C-alpha positions in Angstrom: -26.8 15.4 48.1 -29.6 12.4 47.3 -30.9 12.0 43.8 -33.4 10.0 42.1 -33.4 8.5 38.7 -36.1 7.3 36.9 -36.7 5.9 34.1 -39.8 5.0 32.0 -39.9 2.5 29.7 -41.6 0.6 27.1 -42.2 -3.0 27.5 -40.6 -4.8 26.4 -37.9 -1.9 26.1 -36.2 -0.9 23.0 -33.1 1.0 21.9 -33.8 4.5 23.6 -35.4 2.5 26.6 -32.9 0.2 27.4 -29.9 3.2 26.9 -31.7 5.0 29.6 -32.0 2.1 31.7 -27.8 1.6 31.1 -27.7 5.4 32.0 -29.7 4.8 35.5 -27.4 1.8 36.1 -24.6 3.8 36.0 -25.6 6.7 37.9 -26.6 4.1 40.7 -23.6 2.6 40.8 -21.5 6.0 40.3 -23.2 7.9 42.6 -25.5 6.0 44.5 -28.6 7.2 43.0 -31.8 6.0 43.9 -33.2 4.4 40.2 -36.2 3.1 39.4 -37.3 1.9 36.2 -41.2 2.6 35.1 -43.0 0.9 32.1 -45.6 2.4 30.1 -47.6 2.2 27.3 -47.5 6.3 26.9 -45.2 7.3 24.0 -44.0 10.7 25.5 -40.2 11.4 25.0 -38.9 13.3 27.3 -42.2 13.7 28.8 -44.5 11.9 30.9 -44.2 8.7 28.8 -41.2 7.1 27.0 -39.1 6.6 26.4 -37.4 9.1 29.5 -35.2 9.9 31.8 -36.0 11.5 35.3 -33.5 13.3 37.7 -35.2 14.4 40.9 -38.5 14.4 39.1 -37.5 16.5 36.4 -37.4 15.1 33.0 -34.1 15.4 31.2 -34.3 17.0 27.8 -31.6 15.9 25.2 -29.6 18.7 23.2 -30.7 17.5 19.9 -33.8 17.1 20.8 -33.8 13.1 20.0 -31.4 11.4 22.2 -29.9 11.9 25.2 -26.4 11.9 25.5 -23.9 11.7 28.4 -23.2 15.3 28.0 -26.9 16.0 28.5 -26.9 13.9 31.7 -23.8 15.6 33.5 -25.1 19.1 32.4 -27.9 17.9 34.5 -26.6 16.6 37.4 -24.2 19.4 37.6 -27.7 21.9 37.4 -29.0 19.5 40.4 -26.2 20.7 42.7 -23.7 17.0 42.3 -20.1 18.1 42.5 -17.7 17.6 39.7 -15.5 16.1 41.9 -18.1 13.2 42.8 -18.6 12.6 39.2 -14.8 11.5 38.3 -14.9 8.7 35.6 -18.9 9.1 35.2 -18.5 10.4 31.6 -16.6 7.5 30.0 -19.0 5.2 32.3 -21.8 6.7 30.8 -20.0 6.1 27.4 -20.5 2.5 28.0 -24.0 1.9 27.2 -24.4 4.4 24.5 -21.3 2.5 22.7 -23.4 -0.9 23.5 -26.9 0.6 21.7 -25.1 1.8 19.0 -23.3 -1.5 18.1 -26.4 -3.0 18.5 -28.2 -0.6 15.9 -25.6 -0.6 13.5 
């Protein structure tokens, strides 16, 4: 299955924008996804503006309503038909950009 990841970010990227770009990099490496980073001045978290991450043309919504977590992405990948076998090691890889952001913010 072909997977397209689109991250909408402010310029320069901040916390969640950088995190979502990190997630896109992981998906590009691990799942051979086609990733793109789009800059916008429109603030619309998890919608048409920044910060947001889209999978195959659909914005991914965070379970807590604020920030996308690796579990949110894994659930959406499964919903988009990515087989669990193809996601071996993905949860751990998605934790890396999250940990990096938390260290920078903390």
